[in-house]
LOZA-853215 format. One record per residue (C-alpha): x, y, z; residue in one letter. Coordinates in steps of 0.5 Angstrom, whole numbers, plus 2048, in hexadecimal, padded with zeros to 3 digits. Each point is the difference from the previous one (the first is absolute). Example, Ala and Ser with C-alpha at 12.3 -4.5 7.8 and 13.67 -1.06 7.14 Angstrom:
LOZA-853215
<rec><xx>819</xx><yy>7F7</yy><zz>810</zz><res>A</res></rec>
<rec><xx>802</xx><yy>807</yy><zz>7FE</zz><res>S</res></rec>
***
This chain:
LOZA-853215
<rec><xx>7DB</xx><yy>7D3</yy><zz>80F</zz><res>M</res></rec>
<rec><xx>805</xx><yy>805</yy><zz>802</zz><res>S</res></rec>
<rec><xx>800</xx><yy>807</yy><zz>7FE</zz><res>Q</res></rec>
<rec><xx>805</xx><yy>804</yy><zz>7FB</zz><res>R</res></rec>
<rec><xx>802</xx><yy>806</yy><zz>804</zz><res>H</res></rec>
<rec><xx>801</xx><yy>806</yy><zz>7FB</zz><res>I</res></rec>
<rec><xx>804</xx><yy>806</yy><zz>802</zz><res>E</res></rec>
<rec><xx>800</xx><yy>807</yy><zz>7FC</zz><res>I</res></rec>
<rec><xx>805</xx><yy>805</yy><zz>802</zz><res>F</res></rec>
<rec><xx>7FE</xx><yy>807</yy><zz>7FE</zz><res>S</res></rec>
<rec><xx>802</xx><yy>807</yy><zz>800</zz><res>A</res></rec>
<rec><xx>7F9</xx><yy>802</yy><zz>7FE</zz><res>G</res></rec>
<rec><xx>802</xx><yy>802</yy><zz>7F9</zz><res>C</res></rec>
<rec><xx>7FC</xx><yy>7FF</yy><zz>7FA</zz><res>S</res></rec>
<rec><xx>804</xx><yy>7FA</yy><zz>7FE</zz><res>A</res></rec>
<rec><xx>7FF</xx><yy>7FD</yy><zz>807</zz><res>C</res></rec>
<rec><xx>7F8</xx><yy>801</yy><zz>7FF</zz><res>T</res></rec>
<rec><xx>800</xx><yy>7FD</yy><zz>7FA</zz><res>D</res></rec>
<rec><xx>804</xx><yy>7FA</yy><zz>803</zz><res>T</res></rec>
<rec><xx>7FB</xx><yy>7FF</yy><zz>806</zz><res>I</res></rec>
<rec><xx>7FA</xx><yy>800</yy><zz>7FB</zz><res>E</res></rec>
<rec><xx>804</xx><yy>7FB</yy><zz>7FB</zz><res>L</res></rec>
<rec><xx>801</xx><yy>7FB</yy><zz>806</zz><res>V</res></rec>
<rec><xx>7F9</xx><yy>801</yy><zz>803</zz><res>N</res></rec>
<rec><xx>7FD</xx><yy>7FE</yy><zz>7F9</zz><res>R</res></rec>
<rec><xx>805</xx><yy>7FA</yy><zz>800</zz><res>M</res></rec>
<rec><xx>7FF</xx><yy>7FD</yy><zz>807</zz><res>V</res></rec>
<rec><xx>7FC</xx><yy>7FA</yy><zz>801</zz><res>C</res></rec>
<rec><xx>7FC</xx><yy>7FE</yy><zz>806</zz><res>G</res></rec>
<rec><xx>806</xx><yy>7FD</yy><zz>804</zz><res>S</res></rec>
<rec><xx>804</xx><yy>806</yy><zz>7FF</zz><res>C</res></rec>
<rec><xx>801</xx><yy>806</yy><zz>805</zz><res>S</res></rec>
<rec><xx>802</xx><yy>806</yy><zz>7FE</zz><res>V</res></rec>
<rec><xx>804</xx><yy>805</yy><zz>805</zz><res>E</res></rec>
<rec><xx>802</xx><yy>807</yy><zz>7FD</zz><res>V</res></rec>
<rec><xx>806</xx><yy>803</yy><zz>804</zz><res>L</res></rec>
<rec><xx>802</xx><yy>807</yy><zz>800</zz><res>D</res></rec>
<rec><xx>807</xx><yy>802</yy><zz>7FF</zz><res>M</res></rec>
<rec><xx>7FF</xx><yy>806</yy><zz>804</zz><res>K</res></rec>
<rec><xx>800</xx><yy>7FC</yy><zz>806</zz><res>D</res></rec>
<rec><xx>807</xx><yy>7FE</yy><zz>803</zz><res>A</res></rec>
<rec><xx>7FE</xx><yy>7F9</yy><zz>802</zz><res>A</res></rec>
<rec><xx>7FE</xx><yy>7FF</yy><zz>7F9</zz><res>V</res></rec>
<rec><xx>806</xx><yy>803</yy><zz>7FD</zz><res>A</res></rec>
<rec><xx>804</xx><yy>7FC</yy><zz>804</zz><res>K</res></rec>
<rec><xx>7FD</xx><yy>7F9</yy><zz>7FE</zz><res>R</res></rec>
<rec><xx>800</xx><yy>803</yy><zz>7F9</zz><res>A</res></rec>
<rec><xx>808</xx><yy>800</yy><zz>800</zz><res>R</res></rec>
<rec><xx>800</xx><yy>7F9</yy><zz>804</zz><res>E</res></rec>
<rec><xx>7FC</xx><yy>7FD</yy><zz>7FA</zz><res>L</res></rec>
<rec><xx>805</xx><yy>804</yy><zz>7FB</zz><res>G</res></rec>
<rec><xx>7FB</xx><yy>805</yy><zz>7FD</zz><res>I</res></rec>
<rec><xx>803</xx><yy>806</yy><zz>7FD</zz><res>R</res></rec>
<rec><xx>7FA</xx><yy>803</yy><zz>7FC</zz><res>S</res></rec>
<rec><xx>7F9</xx><yy>800</yy><zz>801</zz><res>V</res></rec>
<rec><xx>7FB</xx><yy>7FE</yy><zz>7FE</zz><res>P</res></rec>
<rec><xx>802</xx><yy>7F9</yy><zz>802</zz><res>A</res></rec>
<rec><xx>7FC</xx><yy>7FA</yy><zz>802</zz><res>V</res></rec>
<rec><xx>802</xx><yy>7FA</yy><zz>804</zz><res>V</res></rec>
<rec><xx>7FD</xx><yy>7F9</yy><zz>800</zz><res>I</res></rec>
<rec><xx>800</xx><yy>7FC</yy><zz>806</zz><res>D</res></rec>
<rec><xx>806</xx><yy>804</yy><zz>803</zz><res>G</res></rec>
<rec><xx>804</xx><yy>800</yy><zz>7F9</zz><res>K</res></rec>
<rec><xx>801</xx><yy>806</yy><zz>7FB</zz><res>L</res></rec>
<rec><xx>7FD</xx><yy>7FE</yy><zz>7FA</zz><res>A</res></rec>
<rec><xx>805</xx><yy>800</yy><zz>7FA</zz><res>D</res></rec>
<rec><xx>7FD</xx><yy>805</yy><zz>7FC</zz><res>C</res></rec>
<rec><xx>801</xx><yy>805</yy><zz>806</zz><res>C</res></rec>
<rec><xx>808</xx><yy>7FE</yy><zz>801</zz><res>A</res></rec>
<rec><xx>801</xx><yy>804</yy><zz>7FA</zz><res>S</res></rec>
<rec><xx>7FC</xx><yy>803</yy><zz>7FB</zz><res>R</res></rec>
<rec><xx>7F9</xx><yy>801</yy><zz>803</zz><res>G</res></rec>
<rec><xx>7F9</xx><yy>7FD</yy><zz>801</zz><res>V</res></rec>
<rec><xx>7FE</xx><yy>7FB</yy><zz>7FB</zz><res>D</res></rec>
<rec><xx>7FA</xx><yy>7FC</yy><zz>800</zz><res>E</res></rec>
<rec><xx>802</xx><yy>7FA</yy><zz>7FC</zz><res>A</res></rec>
<rec><xx>806</xx><yy>7FF</yy><zz>805</zz><res>T</res></rec>
<rec><xx>7FB</xx><yy>801</yy><zz>806</zz><res>L</res></rec>
<rec><xx>7FC</xx><yy>7FB</yy><zz>7FD</zz><res>R</res></rec>
<rec><xx>806</xx><yy>7FB</yy><zz>7FF</zz><res>A</res></rec>
<rec><xx>801</xx><yy>801</yy><zz>808</zz><res>A</res></rec>
<rec><xx>7F9</xx><yy>7FE</yy><zz>802</zz><res>G</res></rec>
<rec><xx>7FC</xx><yy>806</yy><zz>800</zz><res>V</res></rec>
<rec><xx>7F9</xx><yy>7FF</yy><zz>7FF</zz><res>G</res></rec>
<rec><xx>801</xx><yy>7F8</yy><zz>801</zz><res>R</res></rec>
<rec><xx>7FF</xx><yy>7FC</yy><zz>807</zz><res>P</res></rec>
<rec><xx>806</xx><yy>7FF</yy><zz>804</zz><res>A</res></rec>
***
């Protein structure tokens, strides 16, 4: 079984902390979660490459979650993208 890789781009704000907690509550045993600090230049560069314009942002298996491309993190959209389900 493959793992679903979830990246959370964070600036350490309270909204970012809330998103980290939300994703950690949602994940299943086949999910790996990585929290990335936007203060790191390499992380910020990757965020730009992925089209991230604001944080918090969630990337699932290399693709920016639809909710994060415009209106912010949304649990229903993350679930629809596969968070909490085996890959």
